[in-house]
C-alpha positions, 0 to 999 in steps of 0.5 A: 563473467568478470573482466580484468583490469588494465594497469596503470603505468606511471606514478603521476597517473596513479596519483591523480586517479587516486585522488580523484577516487577520494584517496587521502593516503596511499600504501603498497606491498610487494606480493609474495607467491602466496599472496593470491585469492586461494591463500589470501593476502598476508598484511602482517604478523602484527596490527599494524595493517589496521592502523591504515586500513578501514574496517567495521563490524568486527565479528568473532569466528570460532573454529570447531577444530583449532583454537589457534584458527580462532579469529575476528572477521572485519568488514572492508569496502574495497573498490578496484581501480581501473586505468580510466579512473572507474571503480568496481565494488569488491563486496566480499572483501574482508580482513581476517585477524588471528590473534593468537599468532597475531596475523592479519590477512585480506580475503574475498577480494575477487568475489562478486567484482564485475572487473577485477585484477584476477590475472594477478591475484589468481596467480603466484607470479613474482614481482607484483605489487598491490597498491591501496588507497584509503578514503575520508569515508572509509573505502579502500581503493585497490590496484595491482600491477605486475612485475614488468610494469615501469610503475615499479621503478618509480616507487622502489625509492619508498621501499625502505622508508615509512613502512607500517608492518609490511605496508609502505607509505607512498605519498600522494604528493611529494610534499606530503612525505614527511608528516612528522616534520609537518606535525612538529612545525604546526606544534611549534607555531602553536607554542610560539603564539604564547596564550590562545583564547580558549575556542571551539570549531563548529561543523563548518570550521568557524571559531567560537569562544568556548568557557568550559573547562575541557577547552584545551583540546578544542583550542589546540584542534582549532589551531590545526584546523581540526573540526571536532568529531567522534570518529576513530580517525586520527586528528591531523595528518594521521596523528592523534593530538592529545593535550593535557594539563601539566605543571610546565611546558616542557614536561609531557609525561606529567600532569593530569590524567589523559582520557584515551577513549570513551566507549560504551559498554557493549555487554553485561548488565549495563547493555542488557538493562540500560544505563539507568538500572545499571546505576541503580543497581551498582551506583551509590548516592552522591558523596557531595550532598546533591540530593536525589542524585545517584553516581557511578564513578571512581577509578577502577583498576585491573585486579582491584575491588572498587570500594564505591561500586564494589566491582572488579576489573578483569581481562577476560580471555587475555593471556597477560604473559603473551600479550595476546587475546586467548578468547576472541569472545572475551572482553574487559569485564567489571565484575561483581563479587557474586559474579555478575557481569555489570559491564563488558567491553568486548575485544571485537568492538575494542579493536575497531575503536583503538586500533586506527585512532591511536596508531600515532599520537602526540602528547602536548603539555598545557597551561591554562588561565581564567583571566583576562578570560579563559586562555591556553598555552601549549608546551614546546616539549612533547611525547610522540607514540607510534606503533600501537596496538589493542594488545598494548592497551590491554597489557598497559591495563593489566599493569594498572597503567590504564584504568576505567574511570566513569562519570555516569550520573542519574538526576532526580532519581526519585522522579518520573521521566521527565525530570529524571535524566541519566548522563552516560560517560565512560572512559579509559584513561592513563596518567602521562607517566605511563604513556610509553607503556602504549607504544612500541616507540615513544620519544620526548621531542623538543620543538626548539631544538 
């Protein structure tokens, strides 16, 4: 039989044990009577909880009785924290996403856990608080306290401060409260450096000269100590960092297009037959005269037939008027004139890729020069976007603000393999002027003010 956990009663103890368990961020929620193992735990009437809590393996679950109950399920690695620092796996925990409401709930958090807070989460008692810590390796550390716990009074001052939907930020250290302020201070320091040599950090955090044309982002990351990675986590203190070329350092909403994400298709002809056959079927000979090369490129916008590929970008199962996913099995589709699905990005996979990494983002204009060597200079007026969701992304795509702009190529197309080779490069992009479309809150900030 599973045992009940003992409660942690002091904030310093909670923080120390959470840090010891690997937590890098803390949030809490005051539990309503219906927040229990029978009804699941309500995490908000939007997708903001998905910007905090790590999840994976999103699947579609279609209701046989009511389409409004169609939902996505996502796996969660939850561990319950004891007052002595011990961790106990809750292996059946999952997030339930109802896109037509929308709504997010936490489910299965007591089943098969050897030790668990069942005394609280099996009840409707008033005053209960759920505390969740998230880790760099995508775990969630959970702890529940009752309404008479003295820890309640220590966390009350955070109640109305940095709120993500129903979840309230609880800093791991008091000096980490203002991540926005720390970000702005770091970006100001980078601006004040003037021209910076182009570099890229290796996996050990060592900087090396970098001469490729895409060095602006790597150089910015290096100044912030961010090691390049392909994860779905934000770059710096919970913020995604995006620099882009702009005509002036005080114009974050002007300049070259930004790449938002680069997911490979998860369905359609591309997924079934592979990238090489895809290019042979829907691509075209190189337009710059490079022999024996086939390309698949060009800007693909919603509802418009692309001249080079003959494909149209469509949003299957997305209700443009309401901004909600109406069909959980739908996705972004590149469709041929005969109806063939050339490539599909299912919503269930895009939710994971977009939701956490783009919750909060900073957009920094930059200038570049080649002499005396590749260098970059970063702006003092930046854009800050907060509170984005997959619905914002898809709505922006329906307005043609976000578009698909691939650079897939098949070299030595007529030759055996090798030397024949395929380069995969799918990307969704946006013009800086349209960045506010992606966020509920977008602000232009002068770092010098």
